[in-house]
DOSE-933418 format. One record per residue (C-alpha): residue number from 1; residue in one letter; y negated, z negated, x. Coordinates in pm, whole numbers, padded with zeros to 5 digits. Example, Ala and Ser with C-alpha at 12.3 -4.5 7.8 and 13.67 -1.06 7.14 Angstrom:
% DOSE-933418
     k   r       py       pz       px
     1   A    00450   -00780    01230
     2   S    00106   -00714    01367
//
This chain:
% DOSE-933418
     k   r       py       pz       px
     1   X   -02619   -02729   -01254
     2   X   -02609   -02503   -00948
     3   X   -02292   -02643   -00791
     4   X   -01961   -02784   -00900
     5   X   -01878   -03059   -00650
     6   X   -01583   -03281   -00574
     7   X   -01747   -03555   -00780
     8   X   -01690   -03343   -01092
     9   X   -01314   -03321   -01042
    10   X   -01097   -03500   -01292
    11   X   -00723   -03563   -01286
    12   X   -00684   -03273   -01527
    13   X   -00955   -03007   -01523
    14   X   -01046   -02896   -01874
    15   X   -00956   -02529   -01886
    16   X   -00806   -02298   -02146
    17   X   -00434   -02295   -02052
    18   X   -00388   -01943   -02185
    19   X   -00044   -01801   -02270
    20   X    00248   -02037   -02219
    21   X    00549   -01950   -02005
    22   X    00790   -01773   -02244
    23   X    01147   -01885   -02309
    24   X    01387   -01706   -02078
    25   X    01130   -01661   -01803
    26   X    01272   -01667   -01449
    27   X    01036   -01760   -01167
    28   X    00860   -01467   -01002
    29   X    00754   -01446   -00639
    30   X    00454   -01266   -00494
    31   X    00625   -01008   -00276
    32   X    00527   -00705   -00073
    33   X    00377   -00538   -00381
    34   X    00256   -00843   -00570
    35   X    00423   -00970   -00886
    36   X    00641   -00714   -01062
    37   X    00880   -00750   -01357
    38   X    00979   -00624   -01700
    39   X    00697   -00650   -01952
    40   X    00908   -00736   -02258
    41   X    01214   -00918   -02122
    42   X    01144   -01187   -02231
    43   X    00870   -01108   -02482
    44   X    00518   -01112   -02331
    45   X    00679   -01174   -01994
    46   X    00372   -01112   -01779
    47   X    00092   -01244   -02001
    48   X    00076   -01589   -01842
    49   X    00128   -01437   -01497
    50   X   -00182   -01216   -01502
    51   X   -00385   -01481   -01690
    52   X   -00318   -01739   -01419
    53   X   -00380   -01482   -01147
    54   X   -00721   -01431   -01306
    55   X   -00795   -01804   -01287
    56   X   -00701   -01840   -00922
    57   X   -00864   -01511   -00827
    58   X   -01193   -01633   -00973
    59   X   -01174   -01941   -00749
    60   X   -01044   -01786   -00425
    61   X   -01376   -01724   -00245
    62   X   -01474   -02087   -00288
    63   X   -01153   -02249   -00166
    64   X   -01152   -02381    00188
    65   X   -00871   -02586    00332
    66   X   -00863   -02795    00648
    67   X   -00879   -02553    00944
    68   X   -00861   -02256    00706
    69   X   -01161   -02053    00588
    70   X   -01167   -01869    00259
    71   X   -00974   -01544    00265
    72   X   -01277   -01365    00129
    73   X   -01532   -01493    00376
    74   X   -01783   -01706    00193
    75   X   -01851   -01901    00508
    76   X   -02104   -02159    00615
    77   X   -02194   -02284    00960
    78   X   -02133   -02634    00825
    79   X   -02027   -02797    00497
    80   X   -02299   -02741    00237
    81   X   -02366   -02980   -00050
    82   X   -02536   -02912   -00380
    83   X   -02846   -03112   -00288
    84   X   -02901   -02926    00042
    85   X   -03202   -02695    00041
    86   X   -03110   -02450    00316
    87   X   -03169   -02081    00366
    88   X   -02802   -02041    00455
    89   X   -02704   -02120    00099
    90   X   -02951   -01867   -00037
    91   X   -02821   -01601    00203
    92   X   -02471   -01651    00071
    93   X   -02584   -01650   -00291
    94   X   -02766   -01320   -00242
    95   X   -02460   -01158   -00085
    96   X   -02210   -01005   -00325
    97   X   -01851   -01100   -00261
    98   X   -01578   -00893   -00421
    99   X   -01205   -00865   -00480
   100   X   -00978   -00619   -00656
   101   X   -00680   -00618   -00887
   102   X   -00451   -00332   -00982
   103   X   -00215   -00366   -01277
   104   X    00072   -00145   -01163
   105   X    00442   -00135   -01092
   106   X    00409    00167   -00864
   107   X    00739    00362   -00864
   108   X    00912    00146   -01128
   109   X    00982    00271   -01480
   110   X    00743    00223   -01774
   111   X    00928   -00088   -01895
   112   X    00794   -00274   -01589
   113   X    00447   -00369   -01478
   114   X    00291   -00595   -01220
   115   X   -00021   -00714   -01048
   116   X   -00144   -00644   -00695
   117   X   -00447   -00828   -00556
   118   X   -00675   -00686   -00286
   119   X   -00911   -00881   -00063
   120   X   -01285   -00841   -00015
   121   X   -01226   -00582    00261
   122   X   -00969   -00382    00059
   123   X   -00668   -00520    00245
   124   X   -00361   -00661    00079
   125   X   -00368   -01029   -00008
   126   X   -00335   -01284    00273
   127   X    00013   -01446    00273
   128   X   -00156   -01786    00238
   129   X   -00262   -01691   -00114
   130   X    00074   -01532   -00197
   131   X    00232   -01877   -00184
   132   X   -00047   -02037   -00389
   133   X   -00017   -01772   -00661
   134   X    00362   -01806   -00672
   135   X    00334   -02182   -00720
   136   X    00066   -02150   -00987
   137   X    00228   -01889   -01211
   138   X    00557   -02082   -01209
   139   X    00392   -02421   -01278
   140   X    00543   -02575   -01593
   141   X    00305   -02872   -01627
   142   X   -00063   -02884   -01727
   143   X   -00245   -02615   -01526
   144   X   -00559   -02831   -01521
   145   X   -00363   -03087   -01321
   146   X   -00246   -02820   -01077
   147   X   -00601   -02693   -01025
   148   X   -00738   -03042   -00969
   149   X   -00474   -03116   -00706
   150   X   -00529   -02780   -00538
   151   X   -00906   -02823   -00517
   152   X   -00867   -03168   -00366
   153   X   -00615   -03038   -00113
   154   X   -00867   -02773   -00006
   155   X   -01127   -03039    00069
   156   X   -01381   -02862   -00150
   157   X   -01737   -02969   -00072
   158   X   -01894   -02767   -00350
   159   X   -01853   -02454   -00557
   160   X   -02178   -02264   -00596
   161   X   -02214   -02170   -00960
   162   X   -02460   -01889   -00875
   163   X   -02257   -01702   -00612
   164   X   -02235   -01334   -00708
   165   X   -01867   -01242   -00711
   166   X   -01742   -00910   -00850
   167   X   -01377   -00855   -00939
   168   X   -01282   -00488   -00979
   169   X   -00989   -00429   -01214
   170   X   -00788   -00108   -01242
   171   X   -00455   -00005   -01388
   172   X   -00213    00286   -01378
   173   X   -00101    00490   -01680
   174   X    00145    00239   -01833
   175   X    00095    00151   -02199
   176   X    00105   -00219   -02110
   177   X   -00182   -00182   -01863
   178   X   -00485   -00232   -02092
   179   X   -00336   -00544   -02252
   180   X   -00256   -00701   -01914
   181   X   -00605   -00613   -01788
   182   X   -00742   -00797   -02091
   183   X   -00526   -01104   -02021
   184   X   -00638   -01099   -01656
   185   X   -01001   -01084   -01764
   186   X   -00946   -01378   -02000
   187   X   -00814   -01582   -01708
   188   X   -01118   -01493   -01496
   189   X   -01352   -01593   -01778
   190   X   -01161   -01918   -01840
   191   X   -01213   -02020   -01477
   192   X   -01577   -01912   -01486
   193   X   -01636   -02130   -01792
   194   X   -01445   -02432   -01659
   195   X   -01625   -02428   -01324
   196   X   -01960   -02297   -01453
   197   X   -01940   -01989   -01231
   198   X   -02236   -01787   -01356
   199   X   -02207   -01520   -01088
   200   X   -01844   -01418   -01148
   201   X   -01833   -01068   -01297
   202   X   -01525   -00861   -01382
   203   X   -01556   -00482   -01383
   204   X   -01290   -00272   -01555
   205   X   -01253    00057   -01369
   206   X   -01001    00190   -01622
   207   X   -00709    00407   -01514
   208   X   -00737    00455   -01137
   209   X   -00510    00481   -00835
   210   X   -00439    00171   -00627
   211   X   -00613    00327   -00323
   212   X   -00929    00379   -00531
   213   X   -00974    00004   -00577
   214   X   -00910   -00056   -00207
   215   X   -01166    00212   -00117
   216   X   -01433    00058   -00342
   217   X   -01386   -00281   -00179
   218   X   -01363   -00159    00180
   219   X   -01682    00045    00149
   220   X   -01882   -00216   -00046
   221   X   -01933    00009   -00349
   222   X   -02031   -00288   -00560
   223   X   -02201   -00072   -00821
   224   X   -01885    00129   -00896
   225   X   -01767    00149   -01258
   226   X   -01501    00419   -01212
   227   X   -01354    00636   -00934
   228   X   -01642    00886   -00909
   229   X   -01790    00754   -00583
   230   X   -01445    00744   -00422
   231   X   -01369    01105   -00517
   232   X   -01706    01241   -00407
   233   X   -01697    01056   -00073
   234   X   -01347    01182    00005
   235   X   -01447    01539   -00083
   236   X   -01748    01516    00148
   237   X   -01538    01381    00435
   238   X   -01270    01648    00399
   239   X   -01510    01942    00366
   240   X   -01710    01804    00659
   241   X   -01396    01789    00874
   242   X   -01311    02150    00784
   243   X   -01660    02270    00878
   244   X   -01656    02066    01202
   245   X   -01329    02233    01303
   246   X   -01474    02573    01211
   247   X   -01776    02510    01434
   248   X   -01538    02437    01722
   249   X   -01354    02764    01657
   250   X   -01029    02591    01560
   251   X   -01004    02720    01206
   252   X   -01145    03002    00999
   253   X   -01231    02972    00634
   254   X   -00979    03142    00406
   255   X   -01116    03489    00336
   256   X   -01011    03499   -00028
   257   X   -00823    03822    00034
   258   X   -00510    03687    00202
   259   X   -00248    03571   -00045
   260   X   -00292    03207   -00139
   261   X   -00007    02970   -00057
   262   X    00131    02786   -00364
   263   X    00175    02408   -00354
   264   X    00288    02204   -00654
   265   X    00206    01832   -00686
   266   X    00472    01621   -00855
   267   X    00261    01336   -00992
   268   X    00547    01141   -01156
   269   X    00355    01136   -01487
   270   X    00123    00889   -01315
   271   X   -00243    00842   -01240
   272   X   -00240    01068   -00932
   273   X   -00251    01372   -01160
   274   X   -00600    01278   -01278
   275   X   -00725    01263   -00919
   276   X   -00561    01543   -00720
   277   X   -00686    01818   -00955
   278   X   -01041    01725   -00856
   279   X   -00960    01832   -00498
   280   X   -00808    02172   -00574
   281   X   -01126    02354   -00472
   282   X   -01109    02169   -00137
   283   X   -00754    02292   -00082
   284   X   -00868    02646   -00159
   285   X   -01066    02634    00167
   286   X   -00725    02628    00340
   287   X   -00581    02908    00129
   288   X   -00379    02677   -00098
   289   X   -00322    02753   -00465
   290   X   -00243    02403   -00592
   291   X   -00094    02304   -00927
   292   X    00041    01989   -01092
   293   X    00378    01924   -01249
   294   X    00499    01607   -01421
   295   X    00145    01564   -01545
   296   X    00068    01304   -01817
   297   X   -00216    01521   -01947
   298   X    00009    01816   -02030
   299   X    00269    01607   -02216
   300   X    00085    01300   -02351
   301   X    00346    01230   -02620
   302   X    00634    01186   -02374
   303   X    00438    01091   -02062
   304   X    00497    00719   -02099
   305   X    00875    00731   -02116
   306   X    00886    00992   -01837
   307   X    00680    00787   -01589
   308   X    00879    00782   -01261
   309   X    01187    00902   -01452
   310   X    01364    01155   -01229
   311   X    01033    01231   -01061
   312   X    00794    01091   -00803
   313   X    00817    01016   -00433
   314   X    01060    00725   -00469
   315   X    01304    00934   -00673
   316   X    01291    01229   -00433
   317   X    01353    01010   -00127
   318   X    01621    00784   -00277
   319   X    01813    01046   -00478
   320   X    01752    01338   -00240
   321   X    01714    01556   -00547
   322   X    01423    01762   -00678
   323   X    01230    01600   -00963
   324   X    01232    01724   -01319
   325   X    01028    02041   -01376
   326   X    01104    02190   -01033
   327   X    01486    02169   -01013
   328   X    01524    02546   -01018
   329   X    01222    02630   -00802
   330   X    01416    02691   -00481
   331   X    01183    02789   -00199
   332   X    00880    02633   -00372
   333   X    00721    02359   -00162
   334   X    00597    02052   -00344
   335   X    00418    01729   -00260
   336   X    00528    01419   -00447
   337   X    00326    01105   -00529
   338   X    00448    00780   -00678
   339   X    00311    00628   -01000
   340   X   -00002    00474   -00845
   341   X   -00056    00743   -00578
   342   X   -00015    00551   -00254
   343   X    00303    00732   -00139
   344   X    00338    01093   -00028
   345   X    00637    01307    00067
   346   X    00697    01683    00069
   347   X    01011    01872   -00034
   348   X    01157    02201   -00145
   349   X    01464    02226   -00374
   350   X    01780    02360   -00213
   351   X    02137    02367   -00353
   352   X    02076    02084   -00603
   353   X    01932    01874   -00321
   354   X    01608    01889   -00126
   355   X    01480    01970    00218
   356   X    01266    01660    00270
   357   X    00958    01594    00478
   358   X    00954    01216    00452
   359   X    00695    00972    00580
   360   X    00839    00969    00931
   361   X    00799    01347    00967
   362   X    00447    01320    00826
   363   X    00384    01058    01095
   364   X    00490    01300    01369
   365   X    00268    01575    01223
   366   X   -00026    01334    01196
   367   X    00021    01220    01556
   368   X    00032    01582    01680
   369   X   -00289    01662    01493
   370   X   -00459    01347    01621
   371   X   -00369    01453    01976
   372   X   -00548    01785    01919
   373   X   -00848    01609    01762
   374   X   -00878    01375    02059
   375   X   -00856    01671    02299
   376   X   -01129    01851    02103
   377   X   -01360    01553    02075
   378   X   -01346    01475    02449
   379   X   -01404    01099    02428
   380   X   -01605    00918    02692
   381   X   -01389    00894    03004
   382   X   -01539    00552    03076
   383   X   -01404    00417    02748
   384   X   -01024    00375    02745
   385   X   -00877    00436    02400
   386   X   -00552    00293    02273
   387   X   -00365    00472    01995
   388   X   -00076    00295    01828
   389   X    00204    00485    01655
   390   X    00353    00233    01415
   391   X    00694    00265    01250
   392   X    00941    00032    01086
   393   X    01311    00025    01160
   394   X    01396    00260    00872
   395   X    01257    00539    01090
   396   X    01543    00770    01183
   397   X    01668    00729    01539
   398   X    01610    01098    01611
   399   X    01245    01062    01510
   400   X    01202    00760    01736
   401   X    01345    00954    02031
   402   X    01114    01250    01954
   403   X    00805    01027    01941
   404   X    00904    00850    02263
   405   X    00935    01189    02432
   406   X    00586    01294    02315
   407   X    00430    00967    02427
   408   X    00594    00990    02770
   409   X    00456    01342    02811
   410   X    00101    01254    02701
   411   X    00060    00929    02893
   412   X   -00028    00965    03260
   413   X   -00179    00734    03523
   414   X   -00510    00921    03501
   415   X   -00530    00938    03120
   416   X   -00788    00722    02945
   417   X   -00606    00766    02614
   418   X   -00297    00548    02596
   419   X   -00038    00623    02327
   420   X    00210    00351    02232
   421   X    00503    00339    01990
   422   X    00535    00003    01816
   423   X    00787   -00129    01562
   424   X    00670   -00332    01261
   425   X    00836   -00511    00974
   426   X    00856   -00331    00639
   427   X    00541   -00338    00428
   428   X    00184   -00214    00462
   429   X    00050   -00564    00536
   430   X    00261   -00578    00854
   431   X    00126   -00239    00966
   432   X   -00228   -00357    00893
   433   X   -00181   -00664    01110
   434   X   -00034   -00469    01403
   435   X   -00300   -00197    01370
   436   X   -00566   -00443    01486
   437   X   -00419   -00423    01837
   438   X   -00535   -00060    01878
   439   X   -00854    00145    01868
   440   X   -00671    00390    01639
   441   X   -00346    00316    01460
   442   X   -00128    00573    01283
   443   X    00149    00453    01058
   444   X    00394    00583    00801
   445   X    00699    00439    00635
   446   X    00980    00682    00558
   447   X    00915    00624    00185
   448   X    00572    00786    00216
   449   X    00331    00494    00263
   450   X    00099    00597    00544
   451   X   -00249    00572    00692
   452   X   -00469    00621    00997
   453   X   -00685    00320    01081
   454   X   -00993    00355    01303
   455   X   -01091    00025    01462
   456   X   -01324    00183    01718
   457   X   -01629    00355    01575
   458   X   -01629    00735    01588
   459   X   -01928    00725    01826
   460   X   -01691    00614    02103
   461   X   -01439    00886    02025
   462   X   -01626    01189    02155
   463   X   -01757    01465    01925
   464   X   -01943    01250    01674
   465   X   -01946    01500    01388
   466   X   -01574    01582    01404
   467   X   -01445    01228    01445
   468   X   -01692    01086    01195
   469   X   -01564    01316    00921
   470   X   -01200    01260    01016
   471   X   -01242    00883    01019
   472   X   -01416    00896    00680
   473   X   -01107    01058    00527
   474   X   -00927    00733    00605
   475   X   -01182    00475    00492
   476   X   -00909    00301    00297
   477   X   -00710    00023    00469
   478   X   -00391    00041    00257
   479   X   -00332    00418    00265
   480   X   -00393    00685    00005
   481   X   -00159    00968   -00095
   482   X   -00452    01191   -00194
   483   X   -00636    01143    00136
   484   X   -00309    01185    00325
   485   X   -00218    01515    00160
   486   X   -00564    01652    00242
   487   X   -00515    01553    00606
   488   X   -00160    01690    00618
   489   X   -00274    02027    00484
   490   X   -00563    02035    00729
   491   X   -00320    01954    01012
   492   X   -00083    02235    00915
   493   X   -00370    02484    00881
   494   X   -00532    02390    01213
   495   X   -00208    02369    01413
   496   X   -00074    02691    01258
   497   X    00242    02519    01138
   498   X    00457    02566    00828
   499   X    00657    02309    00635
   500   X    00971    02454    00793
   501   X    00820    02394    01136
   502   X    00782    02026    01046
   503   X    01146    02016    00939
   504   X    01234    02162    01278
   505   X    01065    01892    01487
   506   X    01401    01713    01519
   507   X    01736    01683    01341
   508   X    01788    01353    01159
   509   X    02085    01142    01253
   510   X    02315    01088    00951
   511   X    02194    00783    00759
   512   X    02245    00608    00425
   513   X    02013    00385    00221
   514   X    02178    00170   -00044
   515   X    02121   -00153   -00236
   516   X    02318   -00445   -00377
   517   X    02181   -00631   -00679
   518   X    02136   -01004   -00616
   519   X    02085   -01264   -00892
   520   X    01722   -01382   -00881
   521   X    01824   -01744   -00818
   522   X    02036   -01643   -00517
   523   X    01781   -01416   -00350
   524   X    01627   -01719   -00179
   525   X    01947   -01767    00022
   526   X    01888   -01436    00204
   527   X    01621   -01473    00472
   528   X    01515   -01228    00743
   529   X    01368   -01303    01083
   530   X    00988   -01300    01066
   531   X    00962   -01108    01395
   532   X    01231   -00850    01313
   533   X    01320   -00807    00946
   534   X    01643   -00624    01027
   535   X    01800   -00950    01147
   536   X    01928   -01196    00887
   537   X    01868   -01560    00973
   538   X    02044   -01672    00657
   539   X    02329   -01641    00581
   540   X    02399   -01624    00954
   541   X    02765   -01549    00886
   542   X    02663   -01233    00701
   543   X    02457   -01114    00998
   544   X    02760   -01169    01222
   545   X    02976   -00961    00987
   546   X    02721   -00676    00988
   547   X    02711   -00674    01368
   548   X    03090   -00681    01388
   549   X    03125   -00385    01150
   550   X    02853   -00186    01325
   551   X    03013   -00235    01665
   552   X    03322   -00047    01548
   553   X    03122    00278    01511
   554   X    03002    00413    01845
   555   X    02626    00477    01845
   556   X    02572    00330    01497
   557   X    02311    00083    01377
   558   X    02283   -00099    01045
   559   X    02097   -00384    00883
   560   X    02046   -00578    00560
   561   X    01698   -00657    00434
   562   X    01623   -00870    00126
   563   X    01378   -00677   -00092
   564   X    01024   -00807   -00117
   565   X    00973   -00655   -00462
   566   X    01307   -00666   -00648
   567   X    01619   -00888   -00672
   568   X    01815   -00670   -00431
   569   X    01942   -00656   -00076
   570   X    01870   -00322    00087
   571   X    02115   -00168    00332
   572   X    02043    00090    00601
   573   X    02315    00248    00814
   574   X    02289    00521    01077
   575   X    02584    00676    01258
   576   X    02686    00991    01447
   577   X    02850    01134    01130
   578   X    02775    01095    00760
   579   X    03133    00987    00697
   580   X    03093    00697    00939
   581   X    02755    00600    00791
   582   X    02906    00588    00440
   583   X    03204    00384    00558
   584   X    02972    00139    00733
   585   X    02761    00093    00420
   586   X    03072    00028    00209
   587   X    03186   -00239    00454
   588   X    02846   -00409    00445
   589   X    02836   -00405    00064
   590   X    03173   -00578    00061
   591   X    03040   -00841    00303
   592   X    02738   -00910    00079
   593   X    02958   -00963   -00228
   594   X    03124   -01256   -00050
   595   X    02792   -01444   -00061
   596   X    02701   -01380   -00427
//
C-alpha cells in the first residue's frame, strides 16, 4: 500500500497507546517554550507527553484542514488520491520534509524537563498545532479514537506512506533527556507503524543546543547526525565577516603581542559549554582570551544537580547577582548562557551584585553595528530597505527613548534605509511574526533572547561579501547565544567600544520584576490581550486595580502578564525611584491575591 486513505479510518485507530497518564497528573499546556514540567512529580510525569507528541509530530506534515494547509508544507495543487498517477505526487515523495524536537527545560532546574517542537523551516511551532498537542496529551480516553476524529476533521484525502520525512531529535544535558528522547522516538515509530509511514525517519542528534536543531532545519541539512555542520558553518561565516571588515580597513587582526582581553563564559552547567569552546580560536582573532566556568565537563559528578543552580543567564538577570564560580571576580567580564544556549547576557560582579548588559543593551549595540555595516556596504540607492528594531514591553523606558532618538537621527526624507522601532508581545514567535514586515529585523528580549533576521537577500544590501558573511552568522530563525556572542564581540572590536561603554549608552529607569505563583487550575482565568500582552482582559477588575495603583506614581508604568511557561503571573513595574517601583509591585501582588 502506498497511501493510507480516509477509507481506512476506523472509529478507533489501532495504535500502541504507550504510557498511560499517571495518577496525580495535572493538565499541561503548550506554552511559549513548549511543554515543561517536573519529571518525577508524579512519577514518569512526562513519559506520555513526549510519546504522544511523537505520534502527532509523525502525522503533522500530512494533516490538512479546511482552508488550512499543513504547517510543514507538503502541498498539492489539488487533492491527490492514492490511485492518481501524477508527477506532482512523485515530486513531493522525492522531497525530504523535516521537523525538529528538543528535549529541554531551558533555564529550569534539573528536576524539570520539557519538549519544544520546531517546524520544517526551523521556526517555533505554529499556534494551530499548539492547541492540537495540548488536547492530545491531556486526552483521557482511547487515543485511537482521538486520532480518528482528528483525521476526519482535517478532511484527509490520503497519507502517502512513502513520503520522506526526517525528524531531528536533540536534548540538553539533563539526566532525564535520553529516556524522554527514547519515549518520543517510540511515539514516532508507533504512528509510523499504525499509518504505514515507510518514509518517516527519526535522527537522534544527541546532546545539542536548541539553536543547533533550528539551524539544521532552516538550512536543509538533512544529512546531519550531530552539530558538526552547524559549528563549521558558523565558524566560516564569522571568520569571513572578520576578513571582509579587514579588507575594508575597519579592523586589524590582533597582532598576538598586545595583551589578550579575558572573557569568561558562564555556561550554567549546560550544553553551551560543549559548543562555545570550539569557537575560542575565532575569538582569538579579536584579541579575546576566552574561558568557561560552570562547565559540566570539569565537574561531571555534580554537574546535574548544579544545572542552572545559581548560574546561567536567567539567574543573573532575575537575581542581579553573579553566578557561582565568579562571585569574587570583581572587574572580570563574563558572558552568560542559559541551559540550552539560546539566551545571552553580559555582566561583571560588583559589590555582591552585577553590572548587567541585558538583552536590551545588546539590542542597542547590535543596532549601532548594523548601522555601520549598512553604511559600509552602500546598498543600492534604488532599493529602499526597511530595518525593524523589535522590543517587547519589558524593555526599560530609558532604552526605548534612546532607540527612538537614534532612529529619529538616522531617518531622513532622502534616506533609502528606513529604521523603525516596533513593540511585540513577549516570546520569540511574536518577534518572528513581526520580523516578516521588514527587510532586516533586529530583536532582543531583556532576558537575552535575540536575533537578526535577514528577509532580503544580501545581494540587495550592497557589499555582497560583507553582508553575505554577516547574514550567514544569523541563519537561525529562533536566535542563538553562540552566534550572538560572536557578533557582539565583533561589534565591540569594530566600533572600538568596551563593555563599560555599552553600560553608558543610557541609565536605566528604576524597575522591578516579580512573580506571584498561581494554582495551575486558576491560571486559565488570567488572560492577556492578544495585541498587547501587558493589558489583562480577564479579570478586568484586576486590570483596573493595576491602572489605579500605577496612576498614583507620577511617570510610572506597570503590568501583569500570565506566564506562558509556568503557573505564575509576572509583574513588571517602572517608576522614577526604586522605592516607588517596589511599593507599586507590592500593591499589585496584593491585588492578585484577591483573585486566587
